[in-house]
Phi, psi and omega in degrees: 000137181302140176279345191264020175304131182284140174289135178302137184263128177283109180235118183240355188241121177304328180295344177272002184250158169230118182261125180275340177231148171288131190218151174252126189234135178298135178078353180239320183105211182266127170253144194248134171231174179300325178258128178243091186257015184302321181271352184248017184305309184299314179300314188293326185265005177070021176058034179271155178275124184254354184304125179071011182252151176269141187229134171256126178236097175283140172070056180282344183058241180277000173090014179310307183283331174309302187285331176291317179296318175301322176295333182267011171103009182263154172255110194251134167247117182268148183223122183204166178291151165256176183291347176277347183257150187268136171291164172273073180283153180283119188282064180303130177292139180084003179243134182278108185277353189292326181294315184295320182296319178299314180297317183294323177297317177300316182292322179297323179298318178289330173294312175300322180299321181295324176297309185287334175295313179291321184301317179291314181295327185269357185058039186285147176254005185294149182253149182240134174238132177263137179164171175276139187299333179287345186242026182299125182290147180296327188281009174294340182104180174247160189225157175280326184228147172236128173252119173257086190260100177052042171245341189296318182296345177264006183251135175305318184230082181298325182293317176304314178299320177294320181299315180298315185288321186278347175286346179256011186244124182279321196239295194226142173235143177237123178242119174235131186212172174291136170282120180304149181301328182296336179281348183273343183292141183310317182299344182253007177299319180289324177301320180294327180284325181236085185302141173080003184288312189266331180193165183288148177302147184229165176228128183265146180264110188283321185302137177245116185293335179275318177280344180055047170201156006283171180267339189221017177241121183260325199227149164246104192264122174273146185299330178293328178294319179296318182298315182294317176301316180294322176300321173300327185265013173094013181248126180224199186053042185285140176240138182241133177232158179236144182204166174248143180225140180287132176221113178051044179086348177258157174252105185269146182277127179235163171235152179228127174251123174246124181222159181237154178293126175243350173199168178085000000 
């Protein structure tokens, strides 16, 4: 058993928390975050059966899916940064990143607090390990399922992150991420239905050196790219679905890829 499980943090004050997800909590009511995924859980998780399965969830933020998967019968291990660890922010030349890093560390503490606040109120048994996804320890164990929920676009090296996570995954991976705007154009509708017909899968680089934004989004990932990455790592029979989820009052288009280990 890994020695690095985080000790539960006693958090009793909502003002100490930053919620990434809107959640319903006993004794508190609804706490609001930018993402409200309460009605879109099945789509986001690819409609997989979680009963009796172990799940690795990198980047749980406030833990909405951690606790939802646990409610559906899974045993969940979450893996996330602590406030002592740095995000993969974009290192724009001529910009002092120290201020942003300080702000992000403070925000990460409040996000960690929100996880433990919900963990206590929901009576959760989910475990947390802190660390950077590129340095995930082998002794974290192996899992039936890995959920990569909207984290790859925020990582400098999404393939390395997938490689580390999937080396610990025995059966199924679920990847959900933002659908690039180019995939929403009518001309690309047929390409989504018949992948690879019109052009090779591509990956977009999000940072703009002149505007110096965004600060924490690296990539625009197309589902075909994700499928190819998964194929390299031994996961095939991939199925892609598309759905919309509420974010700050808008309904954004996401894709979900579900694939199963076929070799390795």
